[in-house]
C-alpha positions as MATLAB code, in Angstrom:
seq = 'MDTKNQYEEEQTGTEDAKNEGSPADRIKESGMVVTDNGGHRIQCLTIIGQIEGHYILPSQNKTTKYEHVIPQLVAIEEDPETEGLLMILNTVGGDVEAGLALAELISGMRKPTVSLVLGGGHSIGVPLAVAAKRSFIAPSATMTIHPVRMNGMMIGVPQTFEYFQRMQDRITQFVTQNSRISPRRFYELSMNTEELVMDVGSVLDGENAVREGLIDELGSLSDAISCLYGMIEKRRQPKNAQVRPERRSFRKNGSQ';
ca = [
       0.000    0.000    0.000;
       2.828    2.383    0.864;
       4.467    1.799   -2.504;
       1.194    2.449   -4.302;
       0.545    5.687   -2.406;
       4.088    6.862   -3.051;
       3.669    6.166   -6.767;
       0.375    8.101   -6.858;
       1.967   11.076   -5.072;
       4.860   11.106   -7.530;
       2.456   11.017  -10.474;
       0.402   13.872   -8.990;
       3.541   15.914   -8.427;
       4.631   15.322  -12.007;
       1.258   16.491  -13.359;
       1.349   19.599  -11.159;
       4.827   20.431  -12.397;
       3.666   20.097  -15.989;
       0.699   22.415  -15.458;
       2.488   24.917  -13.233;
       3.744   27.098  -16.049;
       0.817   26.730  -18.438;
      -0.713   29.878  -19.971;
      -3.986   29.256  -18.131;
      -2.185   29.196  -14.776;
      -0.273   32.386  -15.569;
      -3.505   34.178  -16.479;
      -5.191   32.941  -13.304;
      -2.346   33.951  -11.013;
      -1.146   37.221  -12.554;
      -3.656   38.299  -15.199;
      -0.919   38.221  -17.842;
      -0.295   36.278  -21.017;
       2.615   36.219  -23.464;
       1.870   36.068  -27.195;
       4.280   35.731  -30.089;
       2.069   34.387  -32.874;
       1.939   37.726  -34.701;
       5.660   37.933  -35.352;
       6.374   40.028  -32.244;
       6.589   38.833  -28.660;
       4.315   41.006  -26.518;
       2.897   40.721  -23.028;
      -0.729   41.484  -22.197;
      -1.422   42.921  -18.740;
      -4.972   43.332  -17.414;
      -5.923   46.009  -14.892;
      -9.343   44.930  -13.642;
     -11.695   45.480  -10.740;
     -10.373   47.633   -7.922;
      -6.710   48.550   -7.545;
      -5.659   47.267   -4.155;
      -3.244   49.382   -2.155;
      -1.876   49.093    1.357;
      -5.073   47.554    2.737;
      -6.493   44.169    1.720;
      -9.947   44.443    0.187;
     -12.783   41.978    0.923;
     -12.475   38.598   -0.759;
     -15.596   39.124   -2.902;
     -13.967   42.094   -4.675;
     -12.096   41.615   -7.925;
      -8.764   43.358   -7.437;
      -5.472   44.176   -9.102;
      -2.692   43.946   -6.528;
       0.030   46.510   -7.120;
       2.658   44.395   -5.363;
       2.100   41.746   -8.048;
       2.086   44.118  -11.019;
       5.231   46.081  -10.114;
       7.679   43.140  -10.438;
       5.905   42.038  -13.620;
       6.500   45.462  -15.177;
      10.167   45.323  -14.178;
      10.462   41.851  -15.715;
       8.871   43.032  -18.973;
      11.244   45.983  -19.186;
      14.317   43.829  -18.553;
      13.338   40.795  -20.649;
      15.232   41.007  -23.967;
      12.710   38.728  -25.687;
       9.649   40.823  -24.802;
       9.181   43.607  -27.354;
       6.116   45.448  -26.090;
       3.321   45.721  -23.529;
      -0.423   45.741  -24.200;
      -2.385   46.922  -21.168;
      -6.148   46.302  -21.051;
      -8.151   48.232  -18.468;
     -11.591   47.640  -17.022;
     -11.290   49.158  -13.564;
     -13.411   51.178  -11.156;
     -10.307   52.796   -9.657;
      -8.923   52.232   -6.204;
      -5.938   53.275   -4.117;
      -4.512   56.569   -5.393;
      -0.874   56.034   -4.456;
      -0.827   52.445   -5.721;
      -2.394   53.511   -9.020;
       0.032   56.399   -9.448;
       2.971   54.109   -8.664;
       1.931   51.737  -11.456;
       1.278   54.634  -13.835;
       4.734   56.114  -13.206;
       6.392   52.759  -13.877;
       4.512   52.297  -17.153;
       5.223   55.830  -18.375;
       8.927   55.351  -17.627;
       9.326   52.166  -19.681;
      11.557   52.273  -22.754;
       9.670   49.549  -24.579;
       6.541   50.284  -26.649;
       3.386   50.388  -24.533;
      -0.251   50.620  -25.625;
      -3.328   50.829  -23.400;
      -6.899   49.872  -24.259;
      -9.864   50.912  -22.114;
     -12.744   48.434  -22.259;
     -15.866   48.810  -20.161;
     -14.469   51.462  -17.861;
     -11.299   53.243  -16.828;
     -12.577   55.223  -13.866;
     -10.948   57.336  -11.178;
      -7.268   56.348  -10.776;
      -7.701   54.241  -13.917;
      -7.410   57.509  -15.882;
      -3.679   58.006  -15.089;
      -3.079   54.328  -15.849;
      -4.744   54.652  -19.254;
      -2.721   57.703  -20.293;
       0.558   56.274  -18.931;
       1.106   54.204  -22.082;
       2.816   55.731  -25.090;
      -0.412   55.304  -27.074;
      -3.916   54.946  -25.665;
      -7.130   53.543  -27.141;
     -10.686   53.404  -25.858;
     -13.653   51.393  -27.084;
     -16.634   53.501  -28.225;
     -18.846   51.934  -25.531;
     -16.327   52.413  -22.705;
     -16.524   55.231  -20.158;
     -14.100   57.111  -17.922;
     -15.056   58.921  -14.706;
     -13.062   61.969  -13.617;
     -13.668   63.159  -10.060;
     -11.819   64.681   -7.084;
      -9.816   62.610   -4.623;
     -11.866   60.768   -1.996;
     -10.869   59.209    1.311;
     -12.504   56.471    3.384;
     -12.426   56.211    7.147;
     -11.866   58.794    9.847;
     -10.658   62.254    8.868;
      -9.640   65.226   10.984;
     -11.653   68.316   10.076;
      -8.790   70.788    9.914;
      -7.493   72.947    7.036;
      -4.388   70.770    6.740;
      -6.543   67.806    5.681;
      -8.055   69.712    2.789;
      -4.646   71.049    1.828;
      -3.371   67.459    1.687;
      -6.307   66.524   -0.565;
      -5.464   69.417   -2.871;
      -1.815   68.386   -3.124;
      -2.842   64.825   -3.959;
      -5.275   66.098   -6.592;
      -2.493   68.237   -8.077;
      -0.287   65.141   -8.407;
      -2.978   63.365  -10.396;
      -3.714   66.408  -12.561;
      -0.036   66.944  -13.315;
       0.537   63.342  -14.346;
      -2.555   63.143  -16.553;
      -1.905   66.437  -18.334;
       1.765   65.611  -18.922;
       0.873   62.276  -20.528;
      -2.130   63.358  -22.611;
      -3.395   66.318  -24.630;
      -5.872   67.666  -22.085;
      -5.053   70.959  -20.358;
      -4.839   71.260  -16.546;
      -7.677   73.786  -16.514;
     -10.006   71.562  -18.539;
      -9.165   68.509  -16.415;
      -9.966   70.509  -13.281;
     -13.292   71.648  -14.777;
     -14.280   68.065  -15.556;
     -13.264   66.930  -12.060;
     -15.319   69.633  -10.329;
     -18.399   69.409  -12.538;
     -21.562   69.519  -10.388;
     -24.144   69.339  -13.182;
     -23.724   65.756  -14.400;
     -23.686   63.285  -11.507;
     -26.747   63.324   -9.242;
     -25.051   62.588   -5.903;
     -21.419   63.186   -6.752;
     -18.954   65.629   -8.282;
     -17.201   64.916  -11.564;
     -17.778   63.909  -15.181;
     -18.352   60.684  -17.076;
     -16.833   60.594  -20.568;
     -17.697   57.992  -23.170;
     -15.128   56.870  -25.720;
     -15.797   59.596  -28.269;
     -15.773   62.398  -25.688;
     -12.602   61.067  -24.053;
     -10.833   61.381  -27.410;
     -12.390   64.782  -28.116;
     -11.204   66.131  -24.755;
      -7.661   64.947  -25.498;
      -7.607   62.444  -22.660;
      -7.240   59.370  -24.914;
      -5.457   59.261  -28.270;
      -7.813   57.170  -30.412;
     -11.065   55.268  -30.594;
     -10.459   51.596  -31.285;
     -10.579   48.034  -30.115;
      -8.225   45.090  -29.749;
      -7.072   44.857  -33.378;
      -6.323   48.593  -33.493;
      -4.302   48.480  -30.289;
      -2.281   45.451  -31.406;
      -1.614   46.939  -34.854;
      -0.392   50.147  -33.226;
       1.865   48.212  -30.851;
       3.341   46.184  -33.727;
       4.019   49.401  -35.639;
       5.824   50.909  -32.649;
       7.906   47.746  -32.246;
       8.922   47.712  -35.904;
       9.825   51.385  -35.790;
      11.939   50.791  -32.683;
      13.781   47.955  -34.436;
      15.059   50.264  -37.176;
      18.573   51.607  -36.567;
      18.638   55.285  -35.636;
      21.177   56.131  -38.333;
      19.503   54.024  -41.019;
      19.276   55.789  -44.361;
      16.999   54.914  -47.221;
      19.082   54.133  -50.294;
      17.867   55.877  -53.456;
      16.372   53.652  -56.092;
      18.708   52.815  -58.945;
      17.499   54.336  -62.180;
      17.068   51.789  -64.944;
      18.390   52.448  -68.460;
      17.391   50.900  -71.736;
      19.888   49.192  -73.980;
      20.124   52.187  -76.309;
      21.286   54.388  -73.453;
      18.099   56.440  -73.044;
      16.086   56.432  -69.844;
];
């Protein structure tokens, strides 16, 4: 019996080892997948649900954990075989500092990066969407711009509101530096009191997000991938490459 049990355990361990690095397991654990069927090796990163910061959210919430994404971004940047990053967002927002940390990492990457907003890119998802070198949004997707909020106990002193303003300025500065929207217009959208019934802010659909200069283009998956491939191919070209002029052909009698 002992020999049989030992054999079964060894077989189970072998099967687990085989399945440990499968694409399905990688997607389940990290929300990432590597593709190289299109001629370029790219990594797809999903930012979904709520961005979890320093506090653990309830187990029924779908979350993106920043402590998992940060090392993945570093690995993508340092991996010589990975040529680009496709980031797909469908997030309600979350922790401000965690979201800004991820956005700063993405904007500082040397490799081509493209973001695609599907469903929603709300709150701190806005800086994440504009952090890529090129951003896309689906026509049916929406983005919510609103002031900084805080949960839990707060001290009702002027210093608290000053801290809120400084945090809002950090978000505004990052978004306006990585998109075409002006700081004044972003502030107006954040403080809009005529759109949301019980809140302050604005909800932009895909077309309006592009019109305001927040997102670069309307598009979907094929558009984002085509753009990323184009950026990769352009990056492959040597900086000092020169196009050789076409050789002019002559007829046998010497005339052109």
